C-alpha positions in Angstrom: 28.3 -26.1 9.8 24.1 -25.3 9.6 23.6 -22.1 8.6 20.9 -19.7 11.5 17.8 -19.2 10.7 18.0 -15.7 8.7 15.7 -13.2 11.0 14.6 -11.1 7.5 12.0 -14.0 7.7 10.7 -13.1 11.2 10.5 -9.3 10.1 8.3 -10.4 6.7 6.4 -12.2 8.8 5.4 -9.8 11.8 5.3 -7.1 9.1 2.4 -9.9 7.1 0.5 -10.0 10.3 0.9 -6.0 11.6 -1.1 -5.5 8.2 -3.7 -8.1 8.2 -4.9 -6.4 11.4 -4.6 -3.3 10.1 -6.3 -4.2 6.9 -8.9 -5.8 8.3 -9.9 -3.3 11.2 -9.2 0.0 9.1 -7.5 0.2 5.3 -9.8 -2.1 3.8 -13.3 -1.5 6.0 -13.6 1.9 5.3 -16.0 1.9 2.9 -18.2 -0.3 5.4 -17.9 2.5 7.5 -18.7 4.9 4.5 -21.7 3.4 4.2 -23.6 3.1 7.5 -22.1 6.4 8.2 -23.7 7.9 4.5 -27.0 5.9 6.0 -27.2 7.4 9.6 -26.3 10.8 9.0 -27.0 11.5 5.5 -23.7 12.9 4.4 -22.9 13.0 0.7 -20.3 10.5 -1.3 -18.4 13.6 -1.9 -17.9 14.4 1.3 -17.2 10.9 2.8 -14.4 10.9 -0.2 -13.1 13.7 0.5 -12.9 13.4 4.1 -10.7 9.9 3.2 -8.6 12.2 0.8 -8.4 14.9 3.7 -7.0 12.5 5.8 -4.4 10.9 3.6 -1.3 12.0 6.3 1.7 9.9 4.1 2.3 12.9 1.8 3.2 15.2 4.4 4.5 12.5 6.6 6.6 10.3 4.4 9.8 13.2 4.8 9.7 13.0 8.5 8.7 9.4 9.0 11.8 8.2 6.9 14.2 10.1 9.6 12.6 8.8 12.3 12.6 5.2 11.3 16.3 6.4 10.5 16.7 8.0 14.0 14.7 6.1 16.5 14.5 2.6 15.2 11.7 1.0 13.2 10.1 -0.7 16.4 9.9 2.3 17.9 8.0 4.0 15.7 5.6 1.3 14.8 4.7 1.0 18.6 4.0 4.7 18.6 1.7 4.5 15.5 -0.3 1.2 17.3 -0.8 3.2 20.2 -2.3 6.4 18.0 -4.3 4.1 15.6 -6.2 2.3 18.8 -7.0 5.5 20.4 -8.2 7.0 17.1 -10.4 3.6 17.1 -11.6 4.6 20.0 -12.4 8.3 18.9 -14.1 7.2 16.0 -16.6 5.7 18.1 -17.9 8.6 19.8 -18.5 10.9 16.2 -22.1 12.6 16.0 -20.7 15.3 13.7 -18.7 15.9 10.2 -15.9 17.9 11.9 -15.1 14.8 14.2 -15.5 12.6 11.5 -12.6 14.1 9.7 -11.0 14.7 12.9 -10.9 12.0 14.2 -10.1 9.7 11.0 -6.8 11.8 10.2 -5.9 10.7 13.9 -6.4 7.1 12.7 -4.6 7.6 9.6 -1.4 8.9 11.1 -1.5 6.0 13.4 -1.7 3.5 10.2 0.8 5.1 8.7 3.3 5.3 11.5 2.6 1.7 12.5 2.2 0.4 8.9 3.2 -0.2 5.6 5.4 2.7 4.9 7.8 1.8 8.4 7.5 -1.8 7.7 8.8 -0.9 4.1 11.6 0.4 5.3 12.9 -2.3 7.6 11.8 -5.3 5.4 14.3 -3.5 2.8 16.9 -3.3 4.2 17.1 -7.1 5.2 16.6 -8.4 1.5 18.3 -7.7 -1.9 17.8 -11.1 -4.3 14.6 -12.1 -2.8 13.6 -7.9 -2.2 10.3 -8.7 -4.1 9.3 -11.4 -2.7 9.7 -10.3 0.8 7.9 -7.5 0.0 4.9 -9.1 -1.2 4.8 -12.1 1.4 4.6 -9.3 4.4 1.7 -7.2 1.8 -0.4 -10.0 1.7 -1.1 -9.8 5.1 -3.0 -6.2 3.6 -4.8 -8.7 1.2 -6.3 -11.3 4.1 -7.2 -8.4 6.3 -9.6 -7.1 3.7 -11.0 -10.7 3.1 -11.6 -10.6 6.8 -12.7 -6.8 6.6 -15.4 -7.9 3.4 -16.7 -10.9 6.2 -15.7 -10.2 9.8 -16.1 -7.1 10.0 -18.5 -6.0 7.9 -20.6 -8.4 9.5 -20.1 -6.9 12.9 -20.8 -3.6 11.5 -24.4 -4.4 10.5 -25.5 -6.9 13.0 -23.7 -4.9 16.1 -23.2 -1.6 14.7 -20.4 1.0 13.7 -19.6 2.2 17.1 -19.0 -1.3 18.6 -16.7 -2.3 15.9 -14.9 0.7 16.1 -14.4 0.5 20.1 -13.6 -3.4 19.6 -11.0 -3.2 16.9 -9.1 -0.4 19.0 -8.7 -2.7 21.8 -7.9 -6.0 19.2 -5.2 -3.3 17.8 -3.4 -3.0 20.8 -3.7 -6.6 22.0 -2.2 -8.2 18.7 -0.5 -5.6 17.0 2.0 -4.0 19.7 3.7 -8.1 20.4 4.4 -8.3 17.0 6.6 -4.9 16.9 9.1 -6.8 19.2 10.4 -8.3 16.5 11.8 -5.8 14.5 15.5 -5.2 14.0 16.4 -2.1 11.5 19.2 -4.0 10.1 20.9 -7.5 9.7 24.5 -6.5 11.1 22.8 -5.1 14.1 22.2 -8.9 14.7 25.3 -10.2 13.4 23.6 -11.3 10.0 23.9 -10.2 6.4 22.2 -9.1 4.1 19.5 -12.3 2.5 21.1 -14.6 4.9 24.9 -14.9 3.4 28.1 -12.9 3.4 28.7 -10.5 0.8 31.3 -12.8 -1.0 28.7 -15.1 -1.4 26.0 -13.0 -2.3 28.5 -11.5 -5.3 29.0 -15.3 -6.5 25.7 -15.5 -6.8 24.9 -12.4 -8.9 27.7 -13.9 -11.3 26.1 -17.1 -11.2 22.7 -15.9 -11.7 22.7 -13.1 -14.5 19.0 -13.2 -15.1 18.2 -11.9 -11.4 17.3 -8.4 -10.7 19.7 -6.6 -8.0 20.3 -3.2 -6.3 22.7 -1.0 -7.6 26.3 -1.6 -6.3 26.0 2.2 -5.3 23.8 3.6 -2.5 22.4 7.1 -3.7 21.9 9.8 -1.1 18.5 11.6 -0.9 19.6 14.4 -2.9 21.2 12.5 -6.0 18.2 10.4 -6.2 16.3 13.9 -6.4 18.6 14.6 -9.3 17.5 11.2 -11.2 14.5 11.3 -13.7 13.8 7.8 -12.0 12.8 9.0 -8.6 10.0 11.4 -10.0 8.4 9.1 -12.6 8.0 6.4 -10.4 6.4 8.3 -8.1 4.1 10.2 -10.3 3.6 6.8 -12.2 2.7 5.3 -8.6 0.3 8.3 -7.3 -1.8 7.3 -10.7 -2.1 4.3 -9.4 -3.1 5.0 -6.3 -6.1 7.1 -8.1 -7.7 3.9 -8.9 -7.0 1.7 -5.8 -8.1 4.6 -3.5 -11.4 5.4 -5.5 -12.2 1.7 -5.5 -12.0 1.2 -1.9 -14.0 4.2 -0.8 -16.8 3.5 -3.2 -16.9 0.4 -4.8 -19.3 -1.0 -2.1 -21.6 2.2 -2.8 -21.4 1.5 -6.2 -22.1 -1.9 -6.1 -24.9 -1.5 -3.5 -26.8 1.3 -4.2 -26.0 2.3 -8.1 -26.1 -1.5 -9.2 -28.3 -2.8 -7.0 -26.6 -5.9 -5.4 -27.4 -7.4 -1.9 -24.7 -6.1 1.2 -23.9 -10.0 0.5 -23.3 -10.1 -2.9 -21.3 -6.6 -2.3 -19.3 -8.6 0.0 -18.6 -11.7 -1.7 -17.4 -9.3 -4.9 -15.1 -7.7 -2.7 -13.8 -10.8 -1.0 -12.9 -12.4 -4.7 -11.6 -8.9 -5.6 -9.1 -9.4 -2.4 -8.3 -13.1 -3.1 -6.7 -12.0 -6.1 -5.0 -9.4 -4.8 -3.9 -11.9 -2.9 -2.5 -14.4 -5.6 -0.9 -11.1 -7.6 1.2 -10.4 -4.1 3.1 -14.0 -4.0 2.9 -14.4 -7.2 4.1 -10.9 -8.6 6.6 -10.7 -5.7 8.1 -13.7 -7.3 8.0 -12.4 -10.8 10.0 -9.3 -9.3 12.5 -11.2 -8.4 13.4 -12.7 -11.8 11.7 -10.0 -14.6 12.1 -6.5 -15.3 9.5 -4.9 -12.1 9.0 -1.9 -14.7 7.8 -3.8 -17.5 5.3 -6.0 -14.8 4.4 -2.7 -13.4 3.5 -1.2 -17.2 1.0 -4.3 -17.8 -0.5 -3.7 -14.3 -1.6 -0.4 -15.0 -3.2 -1.5 -18.1 -5.0 -4.7 -15.7 -6.3 -1.2 -13.3 -7.7 0.7 -16.4 -9.3 -2.0 -18.5 -10.8 -3.1 -14.6 -12.1 -0.2 -13.7 -13.9 1.0 -17.2 -15.6 -2.6 -16.7 -16.9 -1.6 -13.5 -18.1 1.6 -14.5 -19.9 0.5 -17.8 -21.4 -3.3 -16.3 -24.5 -1.8 -15.6 -25.2 -4.8 -13.1 -23.5 -6.9 -15.6 -22.1 -9.8 -13.0 -19.5 -11.5 -15.9 -18.4 -7.5 -16.4 -18.0 -7.2 -12.2 -16.1 -10.3 -12.0 -13.8 -9.2 -14.8 -13.4 -6.1 -12.9 -12.7 -8.2 -9.7 -10.3 -10.3 -11.5 -8.4 -7.4 -12.8 -8.2 -4.9 -10.4 -7.2 -7.3 -7.9 -4.3 -9.3 -9.8 -3.2 -5.8 -10.4 -3.4 -4.4 -7.6 -1.8 -7.1 -5.7 1.4 -7.6 -8.6 2.1 -4.0 -8.4 2.3 -3.2 -5.3 5.1 -4.7 -3.7 7.2 -3.6 -7.3 7.1 0.2 -6.3 8.9 -0.1 -3.1 11.6 -2.7 -4.5 12.1 -1.0 -7.2 12.7 2.3 -5.7 15.4 -0.3 -3.6 16.8 -1.8 -6.7 17.6 1.7 -7.9 18.9 3.6 -5.0 20.2 1.1 -3.2 18.9 0.5 1.0 21.3 2.5 2.6 19.4 5.9 2.5 16.2 4.2 1.9 14.0 5.5 4.5 14.6 9.1 3.3 14.1 8.2 -0.3 10.8 6.8 0.4 9.5 9.6 2.7 9.9 11.9 0.0 8.7 9.6 -3.1 5.2 9.1 -0.9 4.9 13.1 -0.4 4.9 12.8 -4.3 2.4 9.9 -4.2 0.0 10.9 -2.5 -1.2 13.0 -4.9 -2.9 10.0 -6.4 -5.0 8.9 -3.1 -5.6 12.4 -2.5 -7.6 13.0 -6.1 -9.0 9.6 -6.5 -11.9 8.9 -4.0 -12.7 13.1 -4.5 -13.1 12.7 -8.6 -15.4 9.8 -8.4 -17.3 10.9 -5.2 -18.2 14.4 -6.5 -18.8 13.6 -10.4 -21.2 11.0 -8.9 -22.6 13.8 -6.7 -23.3 15.8 -10.2 -24.2 13.7 -12.4 -26.0 10.7 -10.2 -23.8 7.9 -11.1 -20.3 6.3 -10.6 -20.0 6.2 -14.7 -18.1 9.5 -15.3 -16.4 9.4 -11.8 -14.6 5.4 -12.5 -14.5 6.8 -16.3 -12.1 9.9 -15.7 -9.9 8.1 -13.3 -9.2 5.5 -15.5 -8.0 7.6 -18.1 -5.7 9.6 -15.2 -4.8 6.4 -14.9 -3.7 5.0 -18.6 -1.9 8.6 -18.5 0.2 8.1 -16.0 1.3 5.0 -17.0 3.9 6.3 -19.4 5.3 7.8 -16.5 6.5 4.0 -15.6 7.4 3.8 -19.2 10.0 6.2 -18.7 11.1 5.5 -15.1 14.2 3.4 -16.5 17.3 2.8 -14.3 19.1 5.7 -13.5 23.2 6.2 -14.3 25.1 5.9 -11.1 25.5 9.4 -9.9 28.8 11.3 -10.2 30.3 10.9 -6.8 30.6 7.1 -7.8 32.2 7.4 -11.5 34.7 9.6 -10.0 35.3 7.5 -7.3 36.0 4.3 -9.6 37.8 7.0 -11.7 39.9 7.8 -8.8 40.5 4.3 -7.3 
């Protein structure tokens, strides 16, 4: 008999589409909104960076969000988040003071967190094992492709029609396009009569023995308490936060650095950003496939070095086009390749049963990076009049943070599992 279509791939496609919409309209459009707000209101770069960091709600929301997804299901949480984000866009279009910028952007961030990557990842992890990195990589491609759209269509709309009008239209699009996609989500394959990876447990076990080179999840699903007692949990979380120092500093300040510091036109800055995001998309697909065959930890360590090298190039480029292109390639590939590995390696180490709670608490630690990165780069710019020192400091902090991944080896089975084996 012909094997039925595995619904997990529909969840991957729906997750990619939602991340595409959210990335294009908000997450990777912030730099263009920031440039427009600085121009209209005269706010400093440090202030704009602080707003971005202050609105990083993933940290405090991580633990309760993991619980909510398990308790109420990914579909409902995605729907609530999309509605909140759409309302945030409508409020954002009305900004006329700094406090409104802070508050309304926080509302948008809450919606993007509930209706985006964290919830989609928890749902996706529950459906895959041997193709987990590939699934997460394909899902995350939506984020990268949304960035390409942000650097062209959304940036054009902000310039031609105004940032208020663009924000208003984005809220409407978020509802119209995002909500229908949520109905494809189911929390576990068992809920609709399917199995992880679309194969029976017996077939899965046979495959594991036939393909020992492939990387698989642990045979023991850790509880949250057990995961918190491992070195790997803390090392992965701190290392992930170190990587996001670079990612968020670039998200907030790259366009301002290219146009104001290096003298590139708005059009040239869009093309540079587009090339970086194209490299990110390539890294997500290729990196996801690599992660299913080779050590995710070693791949991530290499990516951290690429992050650092890329940021140092853009910090000291001085307008040199070759250095700027080198940054785009290194940072884009590192970002795309490393991104899917972060959640995949957690699931490989700790299993899928309690992944939502483990991932949520890990996010509370990881958020340190997104908070610090934009603030450090922004305030050091305000102090020195250049991004050189700020980008260098962020790069050096990320380099030091790569040590966390060196130490994040697979944990030994929890004592409970060892006792069960001994007693059985």
